[in-house]
Structures are given as C-alpha cells and as structure tokens.
Backbone bond lengths (Angstrom), bond angles and torsions (degrees), N, CA, C in turn:
res aa  C-N    CA-C-N  psi(-1)  N-CA   C-N-CA  omega(-1)  CA-C   N-CA-C  phi
1 X - - - 1.450 - - 1.596 106.85 -
2 X 1.350 115.52 140.43 1.486 121.95 -176.28 1.509 105.12 -74.81
3 X 1.312 118.04 149.16 1.372 128.09 171.92 1.438 109.89 -71.08
4 X 1.341 119.87 -52.24 1.477 125.92 -176.10 1.524 109.89 -119.55
5 X 1.323 116.38 150.76 1.430 122.26 167.28 1.500 108.41 -76.20
6 X 1.321 118.93 156.34 1.470 123.56 177.69 1.606 110.36 -56.84
7 X 1.391 111.69 -35.64 1.556 109.90 -175.30 1.529 110.09 -82.10
8 X 1.362 119.01 3.57 1.436 120.61 178.35 1.573 110.46 -100.54
9 X 1.411 114.82 -8.10 1.484 115.80 -179.21 1.656 107.43 -103.37
10 X 1.229 112.97 126.44 1.525 120.50 177.95 1.446 113.06 -123.25
11 X 1.344 115.58 143.93 1.449 123.14 -180.00 1.562 105.07 -118.03
12 X 1.366 115.97 157.25 1.400 119.93 170.49 1.584 109.26 -138.09
13 X 1.250 113.59 151.92 1.423 124.92 176.72 1.625 108.93 -133.65
14 X 1.325 110.80 139.86 1.492 111.70 -179.76 1.597 105.18 -122.09
15 X 1.295 116.38 132.02 1.466 119.80 176.90 1.466 105.74 -150.25
16 X 1.394 117.27 131.83 1.393 125.43 179.23 1.575 112.36 52.91
17 X 1.310 114.25 45.64 1.491 124.89 -172.35 1.452 118.63 48.18
18 X 1.352 114.53 33.77 1.447 121.93 169.38 1.377 110.01 -122.83
19 X 1.352 119.86 127.25 1.415 125.12 -178.25 1.568 109.60 -100.95
20 X 1.253 116.28 132.48 1.538 126.25 176.39 1.529 108.19 -108.61
21 X 1.198 115.26 134.07 1.499 125.51 178.21 1.492 111.20 -118.30
22 X 1.310 118.09 128.36 1.404 119.81 -175.83 1.564 111.40 -150.58
23 X 1.324 120.30 150.01 1.423 126.71 -170.79 1.537 113.43 -99.47
24 X 1.277 116.18 148.98 1.448 120.01 177.65 1.526 106.69 -63.93
25 X 1.298 119.08 -19.89 1.464 119.73 -179.88 1.544 110.14 -69.99
26 X 1.344 116.70 -16.42 1.560 120.71 -179.52 1.602 106.27 -75.85
27 X 1.341 120.01 -10.36 1.432 120.15 -175.54 1.531 108.88 -106.43
28 X 1.377 115.68 153.72 1.513 119.02 175.96 1.586 103.68 -88.30
29 X 1.282 112.29 112.94 1.506 117.50 177.99 1.541 106.66 -111.41
30 X 1.375 119.07 126.94 1.351 125.67 178.01 1.588 110.49 -83.33
31 X 1.220 116.97 103.09 1.518 121.12 -176.39 1.465 109.70 -59.98
32 X 1.377 114.92 129.78 1.417 121.14 -178.91 1.464 115.90 83.46
33 X 1.419 115.44 -13.58 1.488 118.54 -178.13 1.572 107.60 -105.70
34 X 1.376 112.58 -49.97 1.485 116.01 -174.85 1.501 109.10 -86.60
35 X 1.367 118.20 134.01 1.325 129.60 170.62 1.537 111.12 -85.75
36 X 1.360 118.77 101.17 1.452 119.61 -169.32 1.541 113.65 -63.65
37 X 1.350 114.20 -33.54 1.507 115.31 179.79 1.489 109.29 -69.05
38 X 1.262 119.71 -48.82 1.533 124.85 -177.89 1.614 109.14 -60.10
39 X 1.393 112.26 -42.07 1.516 115.51 179.53 1.524 110.09 -63.68
40 X 1.281 115.70 -44.86 1.434 122.47 178.59 1.583 110.49 -58.04
41 X 1.256 116.17 -53.04 1.493 120.26 -178.33 1.492 113.35 -63.07
42 X 1.373 115.85 -28.29 1.447 116.10 178.35 1.492 112.72 -88.02
43 X 1.353 120.17 2.64 1.449 123.73 173.53 1.566 111.24 87.52
44 X 1.287 116.62 13.39 1.538 114.37 -179.45 1.550 114.45 -62.44
45 X 1.273 119.42 -27.30 1.381 121.47 -179.91 1.557 115.97 -90.16
46 X 1.313 112.87 1.08 1.399 120.68 176.40 1.552 117.55 89.23
47 X 1.316 115.95 -31.55 1.496 118.63 175.60 1.466 111.08 -74.76
48 X 1.314 116.37 133.28 1.478 124.47 -173.48 1.617 101.67 -77.50
49 X 1.361 117.96 128.95 1.430 121.32 179.00 1.484 108.53 -70.20
50 X 1.295 118.88 141.33 1.489 123.66 178.84 1.459 105.51 -127.22
51 X 1.317 118.67 100.07 1.381 122.26 177.59 1.595 110.22 -111.89
52 X 1.305 106.40 137.15 1.562 114.96 -175.48 1.479 106.33 -115.84
C-alpha cells in the first residue's frame, strides 16, 4: 500500500525568483512499474532533490 496518494505529493522549483508548485498527480505514473523514489531522485519530475 502506498504511503501517500499522488495528489498529496507536491514539488517546487525556483527560477529567477519565481517559485512553481506542481503535484505528482500532474504526471503519468505507471503503478507497479515506476519507482517514485528513484524517479524523483533522478530528477524525472523536474524538482531538484534536496537531501540533507
């Protein structure tokens, strides 16, 4: 079972002092095929991963 629904995951990008916010629900995700964590860390969803 997934921890979050796609509409509960949001990404943001900042460019030229403008922040864009978008949802994972905006992307076509193939359930059972796409590994969301790997896709995010590889930059597939556009947002740059920030890990501390």
